[in-house]
VMD Tcl script that builds the backbone (N, CA, C; Angstrom):
set m [mol new atoms 300]
animate dup $m
set s [atomselect $m all]
$s set {name element resname resid chain x y z} {
  {N N MET 1 A -46.241 121.893 94.152}
  {CA C MET 1 A -45.255 122.773 93.572}
  {C C MET 1 A -45.406 122.759 92.056}
  {N N ILE 2 A -45.208 123.906 91.444}
  {CA C ILE 2 A -45.331 124.097 89.996}
  {C C ILE 2 A -43.975 124.514 89.444}
  {N N LEU 3 A -43.605 123.919 88.307}
  {CA C LEU 3 A -42.373 124.286 87.620}
  {C C LEU 3 A -42.711 125.113 86.390}
  {N N GLU 4 A -42.222 126.338 86.348}
  {CA C GLU 4 A -42.326 127.206 85.170}
  {C C GLU 4 A -41.115 126.923 84.299}
  {N N VAL 5 A -41.349 126.705 83.003}
  {CA C VAL 5 A -40.277 126.428 82.052}
  {C C VAL 5 A -40.374 127.434 80.916}
  {N N ALA 6 A -39.284 128.166 80.686}
  {CA C ALA 6 A -39.236 129.134 79.588}
  {C C ALA 6 A -37.950 128.916 78.803}
  {N N ILE 7 A -38.093 128.686 77.506}
  {CA C ILE 7 A -36.942 128.621 76.607}
  {C C ILE 7 A -36.706 130.043 76.104}
  {N N LEU 8 A -35.536 130.568 76.388}
  {CA C LEU 8 A -35.227 131.966 76.074}
  {C C LEU 8 A -34.203 132.017 74.949}
  {N N ASP 9 A -34.630 132.459 73.776}
  {CA C ASP 9 A -33.715 132.682 72.660}
  {C C ASP 9 A -33.321 134.152 72.677}
  {N N VAL 10 A -32.065 134.380 73.035}
  {CA C VAL 10 A -31.528 135.735 73.152}
  {C C VAL 10 A -30.939 136.133 71.802}
  {N N LYS 11 A -31.126 137.380 71.441}
  {CA C LYS 11 A -30.554 137.869 70.181}
  {C C LYS 11 A -29.050 137.613 70.156}
  {N N ALA 12 A -28.581 137.029 69.053}
  {CA C ALA 12 A -27.166 136.695 68.920}
  {C C ALA 12 A -26.305 137.928 69.176}
  {N N GLY 13 A -25.277 137.748 69.967}
  {CA C GLY 13 A -24.383 138.844 70.315}
  {C C GLY 13 A -24.747 139.544 71.604}
  {N N ASP 14 A -25.962 139.296 72.112}
  {CA C ASP 14 A -26.423 139.946 73.340}
  {C C ASP 14 A -26.323 139.048 74.570}
  {N N GLU 15 A -25.677 137.892 74.427}
  {CA C GLU 15 A -25.650 136.921 75.521}
  {C C GLU 15 A -25.026 137.491 76.796}
  {N N ALA 16 A -23.881 138.137 76.687}
  {CA C ALA 16 A -23.201 138.667 77.874}
  {C C ALA 16 A -24.055 139.732 78.563}
  {N N ALA 17 A -24.652 140.621 77.785}
  {CA C ALA 17 A -25.506 141.669 78.357}
  {C C ALA 17 A -26.744 141.059 79.006}
  {N N PHE 18 A -27.301 140.027 78.378}
  {CA C PHE 18 A -28.458 139.340 78.960}
  {C C PHE 18 A -28.085 138.719 80.304}
  {N N GLU 19 A -26.942 138.073 80.376}
  {CA C GLU 19 A -26.532 137.427 81.619}
  {C C GLU 19 A -26.325 138.435 82.742}
  {N N VAL 20 A -25.792 139.591 82.416}
  {CA C VAL 20 A -25.641 140.655 83.420}
  {C C VAL 20 A -27.014 141.145 83.865}
  {N N ALA 21 A -27.906 141.385 82.907}
  {CA C ALA 21 A -29.259 141.847 83.233}
  {C C ALA 21 A -29.992 140.813 84.076}
  {N N PHE 22 A -29.844 139.535 83.712}
  {CA C PHE 22 A -30.513 138.494 84.493}
  {C C PHE 22 A -29.954 138.437 85.908}
  {N N SER 23 A -28.661 138.592 86.045}
  {CA C SER 23 A -28.046 138.591 87.372}
  {C C SER 23 A -28.686 139.650 88.266}
  {N N ASN 24 A -29.006 140.809 87.682}
  {CA C ASN 24 A -29.681 141.871 88.434}
  {C C ASN 24 A -31.155 141.559 88.642}
  {N N ALA 25 A -31.806 140.982 87.636}
  {CA C ALA 25 A -33.251 140.746 87.687}
  {C C ALA 25 A -33.631 139.598 88.611}
  {N N GLN 26 A -32.739 138.648 88.841}
  {CA C GLN 26 A -33.128 137.479 89.616}
  {C C GLN 26 A -33.546 137.810 91.046}
  {N N ALA 27 A -33.047 138.887 91.603}
  {CA C ALA 27 A -33.475 139.296 92.945}
  {C C ALA 27 A -34.951 139.679 92.955}
  {N N ILE 28 A -35.449 140.172 91.822}
  {CA C ILE 28 A -36.860 140.552 91.735}
  {C C ILE 28 A -37.737 139.322 91.887}
  {N N ILE 29 A -37.476 138.312 91.072}
  {CA C ILE 29 A -38.319 137.122 91.111}
  {C C ILE 29 A -38.168 136.388 92.443}
  {N N ALA 30 A -36.964 136.378 92.978}
  {CA C ALA 30 A -36.725 135.675 94.239}
  {C C ALA 30 A -37.454 136.315 95.417}
  {N N SER 31 A -37.839 137.569 95.279}
  {CA C SER 31 A -38.519 138.271 96.366}
  {C C SER 31 A -40.034 138.091 96.342}
  {N N MET 32 A -40.565 137.406 95.332}
  {CA C MET 32 A -42.009 137.317 95.148}
  {C C MET 32 A -42.637 136.246 96.037}
  {N N PRO 33 A -43.842 136.512 96.558}
  {CA C PRO 33 A -44.555 135.495 97.329}
  {C C PRO 33 A -44.786 134.244 96.468}
  {N N GLY 34 A -44.561 133.088 97.059}
  {CA C GLY 34 A -44.763 131.828 96.361}
  {C C GLY 34 A -43.561 131.340 95.584}
  {N N TYR 35 A -42.531 132.166 95.471}
  {CA C TYR 35 A -41.293 131.758 94.798}
  {C C TYR 35 A -40.582 130.735 95.670}
  {N N VAL 36 A -40.036 129.687 95.031}
  {CA C VAL 36 A -39.293 128.663 95.759}
  {C C VAL 36 A -37.814 128.678 95.344}
  {N N SER 37 A -37.549 128.586 94.030}
  {CA C SER 37 A -36.171 128.541 93.546}
  {C C SER 37 A -36.161 128.742 92.038}
  {N N HIS 38 A -34.969 128.972 91.488}
  {CA C HIS 38 A -34.852 129.067 90.032}
  {C C HIS 38 A -33.454 128.648 89.586}
  {N N ASP 39 A -33.380 128.286 88.317}
  {CA C ASP 39 A -32.121 127.987 87.641}
  {C C ASP 39 A -32.180 128.583 86.253}
  {N N LEU 40 A -31.093 129.186 85.827}
  {CA C LEU 40 A -30.935 129.623 84.440}
  {C C LEU 40 A -29.783 128.819 83.872}
  {N N LYS 41 A -30.039 128.133 82.761}
  {CA C LYS 41 A -29.023 127.290 82.133}
  {C C LYS 41 A -28.844 127.726 80.683}
  {N N ARG 42 A -27.600 127.646 80.217}
  {CA C ARG 42 A -27.266 128.016 78.839}
  {C C ARG 42 A -27.075 126.749 78.012}
  {N N CYS 43 A -27.591 126.750 76.807}
  {CA C CYS 43 A -27.503 125.611 75.907}
  {C C CYS 43 A -26.092 125.510 75.330}
  {N N LEU 44 A -25.553 124.304 75.310}
  {CA C LEU 44 A -24.213 124.094 74.748}
  {C C LEU 44 A -24.235 124.130 73.222}
  {N N GLU 45 A -25.290 123.590 72.621}
  {CA C GLU 45 A -25.360 123.538 71.157}
  {C C GLU 45 A -25.750 124.874 70.530}
  {N N LYS 46 A -26.549 125.650 71.224}
  {CA C LYS 46 A -26.991 126.963 70.739}
  {C C LYS 46 A -26.686 127.974 71.833}
  {N N PRO 47 A -25.538 128.631 71.784}
  {CA C PRO 47 A -25.097 129.473 72.900}
  {C C PRO 47 A -25.958 130.708 73.169}
  {N N ASN 48 A -26.884 131.016 72.278}
  {CA C ASN 48 A -27.787 132.132 72.567}
  {C C ASN 48 A -29.134 131.640 73.115}
  {N N ARG 49 A -29.237 130.338 73.414}
  {CA C ARG 49 A -30.469 129.771 73.976}
  {C C ARG 49 A -30.247 129.428 75.451}
  {N N TYR 50 A -31.228 129.816 76.245}
  {CA C TYR 50 A -31.208 129.552 77.683}
  {C C TYR 50 A -32.522 128.880 78.061}
  {N N ILE 51 A -32.489 128.184 79.195}
  {CA C ILE 51 A -33.723 127.672 79.770}
  {C C ILE 51 A -33.819 128.220 81.188}
  {N N LEU 52 A -34.972 128.781 81.485}
  {CA C LEU 52 A -35.240 129.296 82.827}
  {C C LEU 52 A -36.240 128.365 83.490}
  {N N LEU 53 A -35.867 127.843 84.638}
  {CA C LEU 53 A -36.712 126.946 85.417}
  {C C LEU 53 A -36.996 127.617 86.747}
  {N N VAL 54 A -38.274 127.862 87.027}
  {CA C VAL 54 A -38.649 128.518 88.277}
  {C C VAL 54 A -39.673 127.645 88.987}
  {N N ASN 55 A -39.407 127.354 90.245}
  {CA C ASN 55 A -40.357 126.617 91.078}
  {C C ASN 55 A -41.203 127.600 91.862}
  {N N TRP 56 A -42.518 127.410 91.757}
  {CA C TRP 56 A -43.499 128.224 92.468}
  {C C TRP 56 A -44.344 127.308 93.348}
  {N N LEU 57 A -44.869 127.847 94.423}
  {CA C LEU 57 A -45.772 127.054 95.256}
  {C C LEU 57 A -47.054 126.727 94.507}
  {N N THR 58 A -47.608 127.726 93.802}
  {CA C THR 58 A -48.845 127.519 93.034}
  {C C THR 58 A -48.722 128.184 91.674}
  {N N LEU 59 A -49.547 127.768 90.745}
  {CA C LEU 59 A -49.594 128.407 89.426}
  {C C LEU 59 A -49.929 129.885 89.559}
  {N N GLU 60 A -50.869 130.198 90.433}
  {CA C GLU 60 A -51.307 131.585 90.605}
  {C C GLU 60 A -50.208 132.483 91.167}
  {N N ASP 61 A -49.286 131.910 91.937}
  {CA C ASP 61 A -48.156 132.723 92.423}
  {C C ASP 61 A -47.385 133.314 91.257}
  {N N HIS 62 A -47.290 132.561 90.155}
  {CA C HIS 62 A -46.599 133.072 88.976}
  {C C HIS 62 A -47.521 133.910 88.102}
  {N N THR 63 A -48.650 133.316 87.690}
  {CA C THR 63 A -49.488 133.947 86.672}
  {C C THR 63 A -50.231 135.177 87.170}
  {N N GLU 64 A -50.610 135.189 88.433}
  {CA C GLU 64 A -51.341 136.334 88.970}
  {C C GLU 64 A -50.467 137.191 89.875}
  {N N GLY 65 A -49.779 136.539 90.815}
  {CA C GLY 65 A -48.963 137.279 91.770}
  {C C GLY 65 A -47.806 138.001 91.111}
  {N N PHE 66 A -46.905 137.237 90.489}
  {CA C PHE 66 A -45.731 137.854 89.872}
  {C C PHE 66 A -46.101 138.684 88.659}
  {N N ARG 67 A -46.803 138.091 87.715}
  {CA C ARG 67 A -47.112 138.822 86.482}
  {C C ARG 67 A -48.033 140.011 86.706}
  {N N GLY 68 A -48.765 140.022 87.796}
  {CA C GLY 68 A -49.647 141.147 88.097}
  {C C GLY 68 A -49.025 142.179 89.014}
  {N N SER 69 A -47.764 142.007 89.328}
  {CA C SER 69 A -47.114 142.881 90.308}
  {C C SER 69 A -46.368 144.037 89.641}
  {N N PRO 70 A -46.144 145.123 90.392}
  {CA C PRO 70 A -45.304 146.214 89.886}
  {C C PRO 70 A -43.874 145.742 89.610}
  {N N GLU 71 A -43.392 144.752 90.363}
  {CA C GLU 71 A -42.049 144.231 90.165}
  {C C GLU 71 A -41.885 143.574 88.791}
  {N N TYR 72 A -42.983 143.010 88.279}
  {CA C TYR 72 A -42.927 142.383 86.956}
  {C C TYR 72 A -42.587 143.419 85.884}
  {N N LEU 73 A -43.057 144.638 86.040}
  {CA C LEU 73 A -42.745 145.690 85.074}
  {C C LEU 73 A -41.236 145.956 85.030}
  {N N GLU 74 A -40.594 145.903 86.175}
  {CA C GLU 74 A -39.140 146.085 86.234}
  {C C GLU 74 A -38.436 144.890 85.593}
  {N N TRP 75 A -38.897 143.678 85.900}
  {CA C TRP 75 A -38.366 142.440 85.295}
  {C C TRP 75 A -38.457 142.535 83.773}
  {N N ARG 76 A -39.625 142.920 83.307}
  {CA C ARG 76 A -39.860 143.025 81.860}
  {C C ARG 76 A -38.926 144.050 81.226}
  {N N ALA 77 A -38.740 145.199 81.860}
  {CA C ALA 77 A -37.869 146.242 81.319}
  {C C ALA 77 A -36.412 145.776 81.263}
  {N N LEU 78 A -36.005 144.973 82.228}
  {CA C LEU 78 A -34.622 144.494 82.259}
  {C C LEU 78 A -34.348 143.407 81.223}
  {N N LEU 79 A -35.350 142.551 80.920}
  {CA C LEU 79 A -35.068 141.335 80.168}
  {C C LEU 79 A -35.775 141.159 78.833}
  {N N HIS 80 A -36.985 141.627 78.694}
  {CA C HIS 80 A -37.786 141.239 77.532}
  {C C HIS 80 A -37.225 141.714 76.190}
  {N N HIS 81 A -36.455 142.774 76.175}
  {CA C HIS 81 A -35.915 143.261 74.901}
  {C C HIS 81 A -34.802 142.370 74.346}
  {N N PHE 82 A -34.338 141.403 75.129}
  {CA C PHE 82 A -33.293 140.489 74.661}
  {C C PHE 82 A -33.836 139.340 73.816}
  {N N TYR 83 A -35.136 139.049 73.902}
  {CA C TYR 83 A -35.683 137.825 73.320}
  {C C TYR 83 A -36.133 137.991 71.873}
  {N N ASP 84 A -35.790 136.994 71.062}
  {CA C ASP 84 A -36.276 136.931 69.681}
  {C C ASP 84 A -36.285 135.464 69.239}
  {N N PRO 85 A -37.460 134.870 69.182}
  {CA C PRO 85 A -38.794 135.417 69.436}
  {C C PRO 85 A -39.082 135.468 70.940}
  {N N PHE 86 A -40.215 136.078 71.262}
  {CA C PHE 86 A -40.623 136.121 72.662}
  {C C PHE 86 A -40.945 134.697 73.111}
  {N N PRO 87 A -40.485 134.303 74.283}
  {CA C PRO 87 A -40.616 132.903 74.694}
  {C C PRO 87 A -42.030 132.493 75.079}
  {N N ASP 88 A -42.327 131.229 74.791}
  {CA C ASP 88 A -43.505 130.587 75.361}
  {C C ASP 88 A -43.119 130.122 76.759}
  {N N VAL 89 A -44.052 130.214 77.670}
  {CA C VAL 89 A -43.831 129.763 79.040}
  {C C VAL 89 A -44.851 128.677 79.332}
  {N N GLU 90 A -44.377 127.572 79.872}
  {CA C GLU 90 A -45.261 126.470 80.231}
  {C C GLU 90 A -45.067 126.144 81.701}
  {N N HIS 91 A -46.083 125.505 82.262}
  {CA C HIS 91 A -46.062 125.144 83.677}
  {C C HIS 91 A -46.279 123.647 83.813}
  {N N TYR 92 A -45.530 123.036 84.730}
  {CA C TYR 92 A -45.565 121.586 84.927}
  {C C TYR 92 A -45.801 121.267 86.392}
  {N N GLU 93 A -46.491 120.134 86.606}
  {CA C GLU 93 A -46.681 119.631 87.955}
  {C C GLU 93 A -46.065 118.242 88.055}
  {N N ILE 94 A -45.705 117.864 89.253}
  {CA C ILE 94 A -45.080 116.560 89.476}
  {C C ILE 94 A -46.112 115.453 89.275}
  {N N VAL 95 A -45.727 114.466 88.497}
  {CA C VAL 95 A -46.542 113.271 88.312}
  {C C VAL 95 A -45.951 112.150 89.162}
  {N N ASP 96 A -44.642 112.014 89.104}
  {CA C ASP 96 A -43.945 110.984 89.856}
  {C C ASP 96 A -42.539 111.504 90.123}
  {N N SER 97 A -41.993 111.135 91.256}
  {CA C SER 97 A -40.677 111.638 91.612}
  {C C SER 97 A -39.956 110.629 92.474}
  {N N LEU 98 A -38.662 110.557 92.304}
  {CA C LEU 98 A -37.806 109.739 93.148}
  {C C LEU 98 A -36.792 110.666 93.788}
  {N N ALA 99 A -36.980 110.929 95.048}
  {CA C ALA 99 A -36.049 111.811 95.755}
  {C C ALA 99 A -34.772 111.046 96.047}
  {N N VAL 100 A -33.646 111.696 95.779}
  {CA C VAL 100 A -32.350 111.058 96.005}
  {C C VAL 100 A -31.664 111.690 97.201}
}
mol reanalyze $m
mol bondsrecalc $m
mol representation Tube
mol addrep $m
């Protein structure tokens, strides 16, 4: 399993509109092959900063499948205009884990 991590800095004042747009957009990502789960969290110290965590079965499910899909164009149209600057996205794999 691969964890996609994106720090999303939303333009100040656009937080509520971003959250509504994300609420609509999340069905897009959830419908993609290889998608496992996601969480969107808002920063307490910087209220216009969010972190998006998406679990994918493989790196390619995100980088090729999702980003290469027609659905990604809809995702981009709904969300990308909110970001300043545009976020870096990184991918992580499990090294060690303790299941509780």
